[in-house]
Backbone bond lengths (Angstrom), bond angles and torsions (degrees), N, CA, C in turn:
res aa  C-N    CA-C-N  psi(-1)  N-CA   C-N-CA  omega(-1)  CA-C   N-CA-C  phi
1 M - - - 1.460 - - 1.524 110.18 -
2 N 1.315 116.30 132.47 1.465 121.59 178.64 1.526 109.86 -109.94
3 T 1.324 115.87 142.91 1.466 120.56 178.08 1.515 109.93 -129.17
4 S 1.334 114.75 144.53 1.462 121.58 176.34 1.518 107.63 -128.87
5 L 1.338 116.35 115.08 1.467 121.45 -174.07 1.525 111.32 -104.09
6 K 1.325 115.31 134.38 1.465 121.08 179.13 1.531 109.66 -126.54
7 K 1.330 116.49 129.67 1.465 122.21 178.03 1.526 109.12 -90.02
8 I 1.328 116.70 115.45 1.465 121.12 -178.25 1.521 110.91 -86.51
9 D 1.334 116.51 -46.28 1.466 121.71 174.13 1.521 107.82 -150.51
10 A 1.321 117.60 -163.19 1.466 121.03 -175.35 1.521 112.94 -55.96
11 C 1.336 116.60 -33.58 1.462 120.26 -176.45 1.518 114.65 -118.90
12 K 1.321 117.71 -28.18 1.469 120.14 -174.30 1.525 111.94 -82.86
13 R 1.332 114.55 137.14 1.462 121.29 178.26 1.529 110.07 -130.76
14 E 1.325 115.59 149.20 1.467 122.65 171.14 1.518 107.52 -123.26
15 M 1.312 115.31 131.62 1.456 119.73 -177.91 1.526 109.47 -130.57
16 I 1.328 115.57 124.98 1.465 120.75 174.81 1.525 107.52 -96.94
17 I 1.315 115.53 126.26 1.465 121.33 -177.10 1.524 109.10 -115.92
18 D 1.324 115.86 126.14 1.469 122.30 178.06 1.522 109.19 -112.29
19 I 1.332 115.24 120.55 1.459 121.18 179.45 1.527 108.03 -102.14
20 P 1.325 118.02 125.18 1.478 120.35 -174.05 1.531 113.83 -66.79
21 K 1.320 113.46 160.86 1.462 122.49 -175.75 1.528 112.39 -56.67
22 D 1.330 118.29 -44.31 1.462 120.56 -175.54 1.531 112.33 -63.46
23 V 1.351 116.09 -35.83 1.470 120.30 178.69 1.526 110.06 -68.78
24 V 1.318 116.51 -42.18 1.468 121.32 -179.44 1.529 110.31 -65.63
25 E 1.336 116.23 -45.37 1.470 119.68 179.96 1.524 111.68 -61.84
26 K 1.318 116.63 -40.76 1.466 121.03 178.78 1.526 111.08 -61.92
27 K 1.340 114.69 -40.97 1.471 118.65 -179.47 1.527 110.88 -69.02
28 F 1.344 117.41 -39.75 1.462 120.46 176.19 1.530 110.72 -59.85
29 D 1.331 116.47 -42.51 1.467 120.56 178.66 1.524 110.80 -59.66
30 E 1.321 116.72 -44.51 1.471 121.17 179.39 1.528 110.81 -61.46
31 I 1.326 115.68 -45.69 1.471 120.68 -177.14 1.534 110.81 -66.15
32 Y 1.341 116.69 -44.84 1.471 119.47 -179.27 1.534 111.34 -62.97
33 K 1.323 117.14 -37.18 1.472 120.27 177.76 1.531 111.17 -64.62
34 M 1.331 115.88 -38.10 1.466 120.03 177.33 1.531 110.68 -66.38
35 I 1.337 115.78 -42.27 1.470 120.42 179.87 1.527 110.30 -65.91
36 Q 1.333 115.12 -40.86 1.463 120.50 -177.88 1.534 112.04 -57.31
37 K 1.328 116.67 -36.97 1.465 120.91 -177.87 1.530 112.82 -63.74
38 K 1.332 116.23 -27.31 1.466 119.88 -175.38 1.531 113.28 -115.15
39 A 1.313 117.10 -8.38 1.472 120.70 -173.15 1.528 112.56 -61.79
40 Q 1.325 115.59 133.62 1.466 122.48 175.84 1.533 107.67 -103.04
41 I 1.321 116.47 98.52 1.461 121.55 -179.08 1.528 108.52 -118.33
42 K 1.318 115.74 130.71 1.472 121.91 -175.43 1.532 111.34 -54.99
43 G 1.339 114.13 130.24 1.453 120.27 178.14 1.514 113.66 94.80
44 F 1.335 116.16 -5.29 1.469 120.44 -179.32 1.528 109.31 -134.73
45 R 1.319 115.15 143.47 1.459 118.31 175.03 1.534 108.64 -75.84
46 A 1.335 116.58 160.15 1.469 121.23 -178.06 1.518 110.84 -55.39
47 G 1.320 115.34 127.37 1.461 120.59 178.22 1.510 114.40 90.62
48 A 1.355 117.64 -6.31 1.473 119.51 -175.40 1.521 113.55 -108.23
49 A 1.315 118.08 -3.41 1.474 120.48 -178.91 1.516 110.30 -68.28
50 P 1.349 117.77 141.06 1.472 120.36 178.87 1.534 110.78 -66.06
51 M 1.319 114.77 150.91 1.463 120.85 -173.54 1.528 112.58 -59.41
52 H 1.349 118.62 -37.87 1.471 119.01 -176.70 1.532 111.56 -63.95
53 L 1.373 116.75 -31.62 1.467 119.58 176.29 1.527 111.01 -73.37
54 V 1.338 116.13 -38.34 1.479 120.94 176.77 1.527 109.22 -60.05
55 Q 1.326 115.69 -45.18 1.466 119.86 -179.51 1.517 111.55 -65.76
56 S 1.339 116.63 -35.91 1.463 121.74 -178.93 1.521 111.68 -68.86
57 E 1.330 115.95 -42.46 1.474 119.98 -174.60 1.524 113.92 -89.59
58 H 1.316 116.42 -22.49 1.475 118.67 -174.48 1.529 112.94 -123.76
59 G 1.315 115.49 27.01 1.467 119.91 -179.61 1.519 113.73 -60.51
60 Q 1.341 116.75 -43.16 1.463 120.66 -178.99 1.520 111.70 -65.40
61 L 1.339 115.78 -42.23 1.465 120.22 178.34 1.527 110.62 -62.09
62 A 1.340 115.52 -43.23 1.465 119.70 179.46 1.530 111.01 -60.77
63 K 1.335 115.45 -42.76 1.471 119.93 179.57 1.533 111.02 -61.10
64 E 1.336 116.34 -44.03 1.464 120.53 179.27 1.525 111.72 -62.00
65 E 1.336 116.19 -41.31 1.465 120.44 -179.57 1.522 111.79 -68.54
66 V 1.341 115.91 -37.26 1.463 120.35 177.23 1.526 110.41 -62.49
67 L 1.327 115.93 -46.14 1.472 120.57 178.73 1.527 111.07 -62.85
68 K 1.333 115.67 -41.56 1.463 121.52 -179.03 1.528 111.52 -61.84
69 D 1.314 115.57 -28.76 1.467 121.03 -179.59 1.532 112.18 -90.39
70 L 1.316 116.22 -51.94 1.463 120.45 -171.49 1.529 113.80 -71.71
71 I 1.331 117.58 -38.87 1.472 119.13 -175.49 1.531 111.94 -62.51
72 P 1.327 120.15 -55.81 1.478 118.19 -179.53 1.521 113.82 -64.02
73 N 1.322 117.26 -38.12 1.467 119.73 -177.94 1.526 112.05 -69.87
74 S 1.323 116.63 -41.21 1.468 118.90 179.10 1.527 110.84 -72.79
75 Y 1.329 117.37 -31.45 1.469 120.92 175.66 1.527 109.92 -63.01
76 K 1.325 116.01 -46.10 1.465 120.93 178.73 1.524 111.05 -60.94
77 E 1.336 115.65 -43.45 1.468 120.69 178.87 1.529 111.26 -63.29
78 A 1.332 115.91 -38.95 1.471 120.64 179.79 1.527 111.43 -66.57
79 L 1.327 117.04 -38.24 1.468 120.65 177.42 1.523 110.98 -61.21
80 E 1.325 115.39 -43.20 1.468 119.99 179.09 1.523 110.53 -65.50
81 K 1.315 115.68 -40.77 1.471 120.92 179.33 1.524 111.57 -61.83
82 E 1.338 116.51 -42.11 1.470 121.69 -177.85 1.530 112.76 -89.76
83 N 1.353 116.12 -1.20 1.470 121.93 -179.54 1.533 111.94 56.36
84 L 1.324 115.53 51.87 1.461 122.01 -177.43 1.531 110.70 -110.86
85 M 1.345 115.19 145.12 1.469 120.70 177.43 1.528 108.91 -120.21
86 P 1.326 118.12 96.15 1.475 119.90 -179.33 1.520 111.82 -72.72
87 V 1.331 115.39 153.14 1.473 120.24 177.69 1.526 111.31 -109.73
88 N 1.334 116.90 -3.44 1.461 120.54 179.36 1.524 110.06 -145.74
89 L 1.323 115.78 168.98 1.455 120.27 176.59 1.524 109.19 -72.66
90 P 1.323 118.05 145.75 1.465 119.96 -176.88 1.525 112.24 -75.08
91 E 1.324 114.26 152.09 1.463 120.71 169.87 1.529 105.84 -97.06
92 V 1.326 115.76 113.30 1.465 120.60 -175.16 1.532 110.14 -95.58
93 S 1.322 116.42 131.84 1.471 120.88 -179.68 1.533 109.47 -147.54
94 D 1.329 114.64 177.28 1.478 121.90 176.86 1.531 112.42 52.81
95 V 1.336 115.77 40.38 1.470 120.24 178.57 1.526 108.89 -75.20
96 A 1.339 116.99 127.15 1.475 119.33 -176.59 1.522 111.33 -152.28
97 F 1.335 114.27 135.44 1.466 120.48 169.26 1.531 106.65 -90.47
98 K 1.323 115.84 124.97 1.464 118.96 -177.26 1.528 109.66 -143.34
99 D 1.344 114.74 126.32 1.468 120.95 -179.93 1.523 112.30 52.21
100 G 1.325 115.66 36.32 1.462 120.70 177.71 1.506 114.44 87.06
101 G 1.344 117.34 -15.70 1.461 121.11 179.03 1.517 111.37 -95.97
102 L 1.317 116.30 -175.39 1.466 122.08 -179.84 1.520 109.19 -136.50
103 S 1.328 116.06 135.88 1.469 119.98 176.18 1.520 109.29 -134.32
104 F 1.330 115.58 151.74 1.471 121.08 175.45 1.523 109.45 -157.83
105 K 1.319 114.55 162.24 1.470 120.82 178.01 1.517 109.45 -111.76
106 A 1.321 117.18 134.42 1.465 122.48 177.32 1.527 108.55 -118.30
107 S 1.339 116.50 123.81 1.465 121.87 177.34 1.524 108.41 -109.12
108 F 1.320 116.75 131.46 1.468 120.35 -175.66 1.528 109.88 -159.52
109 E 1.320 115.30 173.04 1.462 120.80 177.65 1.524 109.43 -117.60
110 V 1.323 114.76 149.74 1.462 119.97 -176.65 1.530 110.88 -117.01
111 V 1.331 114.76 165.97 1.465 120.86 175.47 1.523 108.64 -57.39
112 P 1.330 118.05 129.30 1.470 120.22 -174.74 1.530 113.26 -73.87
113 E 1.304 114.58 158.85 1.465 120.38 172.15 1.529 107.38 -76.87
114 V 1.326 115.88 129.76 1.470 120.77 -177.31 1.524 109.25 -118.54
115 K 1.323 115.89 125.72 1.464 121.39 175.55 1.528 108.52 -111.68
116 I 1.328 115.54 119.35 1.476 120.44 -178.74 1.520 108.82 -116.26
117 K 1.322 115.96 121.38 1.471 120.17 179.81 1.525 111.44 -72.52
118 K 1.331 115.76 -42.76 1.465 119.52 -176.92 1.524 109.62 -155.02
119 Y 1.341 115.63 132.86 1.459 118.70 174.16 1.531 112.37 -137.28
120 K 1.333 116.94 -14.18 1.464 120.19 174.83 1.527 109.32 -94.93
121 G 1.320 115.44 143.70 1.463 119.67 175.95 1.515 114.87 72.39
122 V 1.346 117.49 25.18 1.468 118.63 176.69 1.527 108.75 -69.51
123 E 1.325 115.70 145.17 1.467 120.03 -177.25 1.521 111.08 -85.47
124 V 1.337 115.06 130.73 1.463 120.64 177.60 1.530 109.80 -132.02
125 K 1.310 115.40 146.28 1.460 121.28 176.38 1.522 109.06 -115.06
126 R 1.316 115.05 125.86 1.463 119.13 -179.59 1.522 109.82 -103.75
127 K 1.318 114.88 127.85 1.453 120.06 179.59 1.524 110.53 -68.33
128 K 1.327 115.19 139.71 1.459 120.03 176.58 1.525 107.95 -72.60
129 V 1.308 115.99 129.25 1.463 120.83 -176.27 1.520 110.80 -97.71
130 S 1.322 115.89 125.84 1.472 121.08 175.08 1.521 109.00 -156.18
131 V 1.298 115.35 151.29 1.464 121.42 177.08 1.527 107.64 -108.05
132 T 1.322 116.28 118.67 1.454 121.63 -176.53 1.534 111.64 -91.35
133 D 1.326 114.60 167.55 1.470 119.39 176.02 1.525 110.37 -61.47
134 E 1.345 115.89 -33.52 1.460 120.51 178.76 1.526 110.67 -65.55
135 D 1.347 115.88 -37.96 1.466 120.33 176.79 1.516 110.65 -61.61
136 L 1.333 115.62 -45.08 1.468 120.20 179.58 1.524 111.04 -63.59
137 K 1.338 115.90 -41.10 1.459 120.67 179.98 1.532 110.91 -60.54
138 K 1.340 115.95 -44.45 1.470 120.48 179.05 1.524 111.08 -64.00
139 S 1.333 115.43 -38.39 1.464 120.00 179.80 1.527 110.82 -64.53
140 F 1.344 116.47 -42.33 1.468 120.52 178.66 1.532 111.15 -64.97
141 E 1.340 115.86 -37.91 1.458 119.47 178.39 1.528 111.03 -64.26
142 F 1.328 115.11 -39.09 1.463 119.91 178.30 1.526 110.46 -64.28
143 I 1.343 116.23 -44.28 1.475 120.48 179.34 1.519 110.18 -62.09
144 R 1.332 115.98 -43.09 1.468 120.27 -177.89 1.535 110.50 -61.62
145 K 1.316 116.97 -43.00 1.471 120.39 179.56 1.522 111.54 -68.55
146 S 1.360 115.79 -40.12 1.469 119.16 -179.03 1.523 111.66 -67.05
147 Q 1.352 116.44 -23.79 1.469 120.96 178.10 1.536 112.13 -89.23
148 G 1.326 115.46 -1.21 1.465 119.87 179.55 1.514 113.22 74.22
149 L 1.346 116.82 24.84 1.471 121.16 -178.85 1.523 109.47 -95.36
150 D 1.344 116.45 150.05 1.476 119.10 179.49 1.531 110.48 -85.19
151 D 1.320 114.86 171.13 1.477 120.77 -176.46 1.524 113.51 -65.57
152 K 1.297 115.90 -17.88 1.466 118.32 -178.06 1.526 112.75 -81.15
153 T 1.357 115.32 -11.01 1.467 118.28 179.34 1.522 109.32 -67.70
154 P 1.347 118.21 121.30 1.473 120.59 -177.81 1.535 112.12 -72.53
155 I 1.330 115.10 144.82 1.460 120.85 174.80 1.526 106.77 -89.09
156 D 1.308 116.84 94.48 1.464 121.50 -176.86 1.527 110.63 -142.29
157 D 1.320 116.30 -168.64 1.471 120.46 -179.01 1.525 111.87 -58.74
158 S 1.322 115.71 -37.60 1.462 119.68 -179.71 1.527 110.60 -64.09
159 F 1.320 116.10 -40.56 1.463 122.22 176.94 1.533 110.13 -61.39
160 A 1.363 115.67 -44.55 1.466 120.97 -179.75 1.524 111.28 -63.51
161 K 1.340 116.18 -42.37 1.469 120.19 -179.79 1.527 111.38 -62.00
162 G 1.325 116.19 -35.03 1.463 120.48 178.37 1.515 112.61 -65.02
163 L 1.354 115.86 -19.25 1.465 121.20 178.34 1.531 112.10 -100.53
164 G 1.356 115.42 3.47 1.466 119.28 176.46 1.510 115.11 94.67
165 Y 1.346 116.95 18.22 1.465 120.92 178.48 1.531 108.86 -116.16
166 P 1.354 117.62 145.35 1.474 119.99 -176.18 1.520 114.26 -66.54
167 N 1.333 117.32 -28.97 1.461 120.91 179.97 1.524 110.62 -157.41
168 L 1.317 115.95 171.74 1.463 121.85 -176.54 1.529 112.05 -65.74
169 K 1.338 116.53 -35.78 1.456 120.42 -178.20 1.528 111.17 -60.37
170 E 1.335 116.47 -45.13 1.480 119.50 179.93 1.518 111.61 -66.28
171 L 1.322 117.03 -36.33 1.461 120.94 176.94 1.528 110.08 -63.25
172 E 1.342 116.18 -44.92 1.470 120.37 179.49 1.527 111.46 -61.73
173 E 1.335 116.26 -43.40 1.465 120.50 -178.86 1.529 111.15 -64.29
174 T 1.332 116.17 -39.05 1.466 120.24 178.92 1.520 111.12 -65.69
175 I 1.332 115.86 -46.91 1.474 120.08 -179.87 1.521 110.30 -63.60
176 K 1.342 115.70 -42.52 1.467 119.98 -179.83 1.527 110.88 -61.57
177 S 1.335 116.83 -42.53 1.462 121.41 179.32 1.527 111.08 -62.72
178 Q 1.334 116.49 -43.39 1.463 120.82 179.46 1.525 111.29 -64.89
179 M 1.324 117.13 -40.89 1.466 121.36 179.73 1.525 111.31 -67.46
180 E 1.350 116.60 -36.91 1.463 120.14 178.49 1.528 110.62 -64.06
181 L 1.341 116.06 -43.11 1.461 120.23 177.61 1.528 111.22 -61.00
182 S 1.326 115.27 -41.83 1.460 120.42 179.64 1.528 110.96 -64.27
183 K 1.341 115.98 -42.72 1.463 119.83 -179.63 1.529 111.93 -70.82
184 Q 1.338 116.25 -32.74 1.464 119.92 175.56 1.528 110.07 -62.28
185 Q 1.332 116.44 -42.33 1.457 121.06 179.22 1.527 111.20 -66.68
186 E 1.334 116.03 -39.81 1.466 120.38 177.12 1.531 110.46 -61.27
187 A 1.345 115.90 -42.01 1.464 120.80 179.72 1.525 110.67 -64.62
188 R 1.337 115.65 -40.70 1.473 120.37 178.13 1.530 110.06 -63.12
189 N 1.335 116.32 -46.14 1.467 120.51 179.36 1.520 111.23 -60.92
190 D 1.330 115.95 -39.29 1.460 120.79 -179.47 1.531 110.66 -63.80
191 V 1.336 116.55 -42.33 1.467 120.80 179.14 1.529 110.62 -64.92
192 E 1.332 116.82 -42.94 1.463 120.41 178.19 1.527 110.96 -62.37
193 N 1.331 116.54 -38.01 1.474 120.36 177.75 1.530 110.97 -64.85
194 Q 1.340 116.64 -36.74 1.468 120.06 177.40 1.529 110.70 -64.09
195 V 1.333 116.32 -42.67 1.464 120.63 177.79 1.533 109.74 -61.70
196 A 1.339 115.71 -46.13 1.463 120.87 -178.74 1.529 110.99 -59.94
197 E 1.332 116.98 -44.20 1.468 121.16 -179.77 1.524 111.22 -60.37
198 Q 1.339 116.29 -41.36 1.464 119.38 -179.12 1.528 111.65 -72.19
199 L 1.321 116.94 -34.75 1.465 119.77 176.14 1.526 110.68 -63.36
200 L 1.328 116.06 -44.07 1.463 120.57 179.08 1.530 110.97 -63.29
201 K 1.331 115.68 -37.76 1.465 121.38 -179.89 1.533 111.22 -69.36
202 N 1.334 116.16 -34.30 1.461 121.12 -173.84 1.525 114.13 -94.70
203 S 1.323 117.90 6.59 1.463 120.47 -174.68 1.525 112.38 -121.74
204 E 1.321 114.34 152.44 1.464 121.60 175.64 1.516 108.88 -125.51
205 L 1.330 116.75 126.68 1.460 121.27 175.50 1.521 110.02 -166.28
206 E 1.312 114.77 152.69 1.463 121.76 171.90 1.517 107.04 -110.04
207 I 1.316 117.18 124.49 1.462 119.76 -172.27 1.532 112.59 -89.93
208 P 1.329 117.30 152.16 1.466 120.47 175.16 1.529 110.24 -66.29
209 Q 1.309 116.61 132.71 1.465 120.83 -178.30 1.530 111.94 -65.56
210 S 1.331 116.61 -29.64 1.471 119.00 178.33 1.523 110.76 -66.48
211 S 1.335 117.41 -36.39 1.467 121.34 178.31 1.525 110.57 -68.33
212 L 1.338 115.85 -40.03 1.462 120.13 177.79 1.528 110.58 -63.33
213 A 1.327 116.75 -45.11 1.469 121.22 -179.32 1.523 110.96 -61.64
214 K 1.309 116.52 -41.03 1.464 121.51 -179.06 1.522 110.99 -65.14
215 Q 1.343 117.35 -45.47 1.460 120.68 -179.73 1.525 111.41 -68.20
216 L 1.328 116.69 -38.80 1.463 120.42 178.60 1.524 110.66 -64.05
217 D 1.330 116.91 -42.67 1.467 120.63 176.83 1.520 111.01 -59.22
218 Y 1.336 115.92 -41.43 1.473 120.52 179.62 1.532 110.80 -62.56
219 L 1.330 117.08 -47.25 1.469 120.87 -178.51 1.527 111.63 -64.51
220 V 1.332 116.33 -39.48 1.471 120.43 179.89 1.526 110.17 -65.32
221 E 1.333 116.54 -46.54 1.469 120.05 -179.94 1.520 111.49 -63.62
222 D 1.324 116.78 -38.57 1.469 121.25 178.09 1.526 110.93 -63.77
223 T 1.333 116.37 -42.36 1.469 121.41 178.36 1.524 111.14 -64.85
224 K 1.322 116.47 -42.93 1.468 120.88 179.06 1.532 110.90 -63.20
225 H 1.310 115.92 -39.43 1.467 120.82 179.13 1.519 110.86 -63.79
226 R 1.338 116.40 -44.33 1.470 120.19 179.70 1.529 111.20 -66.23
227 M 1.327 116.89 -37.36 1.468 120.42 176.82 1.527 110.84 -62.61
228 A 1.339 115.41 -41.25 1.473 119.82 179.07 1.515 110.72 -64.17
229 Q 1.337 116.90 -39.19 1.467 120.91 178.56 1.525 111.88 -65.33
230 Q 1.331 115.51 -27.77 1.467 120.69 179.14 1.528 112.41 -84.26
231 G 1.333 115.63 0.73 1.460 119.38 175.05 1.516 115.35 95.40
232 V 1.332 117.63 7.15 1.470 119.99 178.43 1.524 108.85 -72.05
233 K 1.326 115.81 134.35 1.467 120.44 -177.17 1.530 111.72 -66.82
234 K 1.341 115.34 148.54 1.458 122.42 -177.41 1.532 111.48 -57.06
235 E 1.334 116.77 -41.53 1.464 121.24 -178.25 1.532 110.76 -62.83
236 E 1.328 115.68 -39.42 1.464 120.63 -179.16 1.531 110.16 -68.79
237 I 1.332 115.86 -41.04 1.462 120.45 179.09 1.521 110.27 -61.54
238 E 1.335 116.19 -46.01 1.462 120.76 -178.70 1.525 111.77 -64.57
239 S 1.331 116.15 -35.52 1.470 119.61 -179.50 1.529 111.69 -69.95
240 K 1.328 116.46 -22.73 1.466 120.96 -178.36 1.525 113.25 -99.82
241 E 1.348 116.65 0.54 1.469 119.33 -172.87 1.521 113.17 -58.49
242 Q 1.326 117.71 -43.02 1.461 119.94 -178.28 1.522 111.28 -65.47
243 T 1.335 116.00 -38.74 1.472 120.73 177.22 1.524 110.20 -64.55
244 I 1.325 116.07 -43.11 1.467 121.88 177.86 1.526 109.68 -59.88
245 R 1.337 115.66 -44.35 1.465 121.17 -178.03 1.532 111.10 -61.69
246 E 1.327 116.41 -44.83 1.466 120.50 -179.96 1.528 111.06 -65.18
247 K 1.325 115.61 -38.16 1.464 120.93 -178.53 1.525 111.53 -68.13
248 L 1.341 116.14 -35.83 1.461 120.65 -175.34 1.541 113.45 -87.64
249 K 1.319 117.49 -10.32 1.469 119.85 -175.86 1.534 113.41 -58.80
250 P 1.351 119.27 -44.67 1.478 118.25 178.18 1.528 112.51 -61.31
251 L 1.340 116.69 -37.19 1.465 120.04 178.00 1.523 110.70 -65.07
252 A 1.343 116.50 -44.80 1.467 120.64 178.29 1.527 110.76 -60.96
253 L 1.323 116.67 -39.95 1.464 122.03 179.38 1.527 110.71 -60.23
254 N 1.336 116.24 -47.33 1.464 120.35 179.36 1.528 111.93 -67.28
255 D 1.328 116.46 -37.22 1.474 120.41 177.61 1.523 110.84 -58.40
256 V 1.332 115.70 -47.07 1.463 120.53 -177.55 1.529 110.77 -68.89
257 K 1.328 116.32 -42.39 1.471 119.52 177.37 1.525 110.54 -58.86
258 L 1.316 116.03 -46.76 1.461 120.59 -177.94 1.528 111.12 -63.44
259 Y 1.324 116.42 -38.23 1.468 120.29 178.72 1.534 110.47 -58.28
260 F 1.332 116.75 -47.70 1.461 120.06 -177.41 1.532 111.56 -73.05
261 I 1.337 117.19 -30.85 1.475 120.38 175.83 1.523 109.92 -65.04
262 L 1.325 116.80 -47.58 1.472 120.63 179.47 1.527 111.00 -64.39
263 D 1.333 115.77 -36.70 1.457 120.31 177.92 1.533 110.34 -63.26
264 K 1.329 116.63 -39.50 1.465 121.48 178.52 1.529 110.76 -66.60
265 I 1.327 116.87 -41.37 1.468 120.36 178.42 1.526 110.55 -63.35
266 A 1.330 116.08 -39.48 1.469 120.33 177.15 1.525 110.29 -59.64
267 E 1.338 115.77 -39.63 1.464 120.55 178.43 1.523 110.91 -66.95
268 L 1.342 116.73 -46.68 1.466 121.30 -178.34 1.518 112.63 -63.67
269 E 1.321 116.11 -36.72 1.465 121.22 -176.76 1.532 113.14 -97.54
270 N 1.332 115.26 4.68 1.469 121.15 179.34 1.539 111.48 53.88
271 I 1.314 115.58 45.93 1.471 121.52 179.18 1.523 108.65 -85.74
272 K 1.322 115.72 119.15 1.461 121.85 -177.28 1.527 110.81 -108.24
273 V 1.332 115.75 144.78 1.473 120.88 176.88 1.524 109.41 -136.10
274 D 1.336 115.85 154.72 1.461 120.78 178.53 1.526 111.46 -70.49
275 K 1.337 115.80 -38.10 1.457 121.05 -178.79 1.532 109.65 -126.32
276 P 1.342 118.11 138.80 1.471 121.03 -178.43 1.530 113.85 -55.25
277 E 1.350 116.20 -35.44 1.468 119.23 -177.69 1.529 113.27 -67.72
278 H 1.347 117.47 -11.60 1.464 121.22 179.15 1.532 112.23 -91.53
279 K 1.330 116.76 -7.06 1.468 120.15 -173.29 1.524 112.88 -63.23
280 T 1.334 117.40 -45.67 1.471 121.02 -177.87 1.519 111.29 -57.28
281 A 1.335 116.95 -47.53 1.470 121.39 -179.38 1.526 110.81 -63.92
282 K 1.335 116.49 -38.95 1.474 120.50 -178.84 1.522 111.11 -66.94
283 V 1.322 117.31 -41.94 1.465 120.94 179.43 1.523 110.19 -68.18
284 M 1.327 117.44 -40.74 1.461 120.48 178.48 1.524 110.71 -62.93
285 E 1.325 116.75 -38.37 1.468 121.43 176.52 1.530 110.13 -59.70
286 F 1.332 116.37 -43.43 1.471 121.49 177.65 1.531 110.85 -62.14
287 L 1.333 116.71 -45.43 1.463 121.05 -177.71 1.527 112.03 -65.13
288 L 1.321 116.82 -36.98 1.470 120.47 178.90 1.529 111.29 -68.14
289 K 1.327 116.07 -34.68 1.469 119.81 176.98 1.528 110.91 -67.82
290 E 1.332 116.00 -32.62 1.464 121.61 -178.49 1.528 113.21 -86.46
291 A 1.330 116.50 -10.33 1.476 120.88 -174.09 1.530 112.01 -72.07
292 K 1.342 115.79 158.84 1.457 122.64 172.23 1.518 108.10 -95.56
293 W 1.310 116.14 112.73 1.468 121.68 -171.93 1.514 112.21 -94.13
294 Q 1.330 113.89 140.77 1.469 121.92 171.26 1.514 108.14 -132.58
295 E 1.319 115.36 144.35 1.468 120.12 177.95 1.519 107.93 -98.77
296 E 1.309 116.88 133.25 1.456 118.61 177.13 1.519 109.55 -120.17
297 G 1.305 115.75 157.37 1.460 120.07 -178.14 1.507 112.32 -76.79
298 G 1.300 117.43 175.86 1.469 122.69 178.73 1.494 110.88 106.56
299 A 1.343 114.95 150.27 1.458 120.51 -178.42 1.493 110.92 -81.63
């Protein structure tokens, strides 16, 4: 098998694959034998028709089966030969049987080259987490409104018992604990966002357009779904789709860039995971351990 690789841009590649005559003929023989076993040809019982009649009546089917087998398998072999990592399914064109052989063109995008200036020791500031009396007051006001109670209803043991707690102190401790957990998560998310911003600032890469399109489609569909859950009419959602798409494009762009940056760091640091979906969290864990931490004030 011969391959000819052409670089179209930073990520896009075109590869012409030529499969030799002997490989194609062998595959045709295999396919025709399989067809012969089941072929229903007038005057012969199943499996007993002579091969020349099978070839005459089922030539098109055989050709389709040969293509269905040889194209994906030879494409996979060519990728390994050229040491390429595609990020999307190939667009196959120019399929032709010529002089007994088979050739086709596969267009696809590959994992981009990523240059990172710095990813260890990035500076992050973590917000100090605390729950204030004002936070508790706002939480109680929210509970009171959600229960349909007026402002004159006192926040006391009786109020707590109505919510299933023995006294006001236990209710306060429960709410405070829940708010602390929420604020801890917010602080963690904020630190991760700081790391992400610095990685994006310190890296150079051109992303595959197919990856961008896929992520943008995901974000748009997710937004449309949430709008529908909030009661927005289908017609209104559809009328705003293009605006939503334009608004979300920068976010999708950064998402894809960050994915490939983290993937590159995993490669550089030999970070291994059992499942691919765990890689981002594992790399972020590594980066946070390597970061320069500062504590800042504020709730």
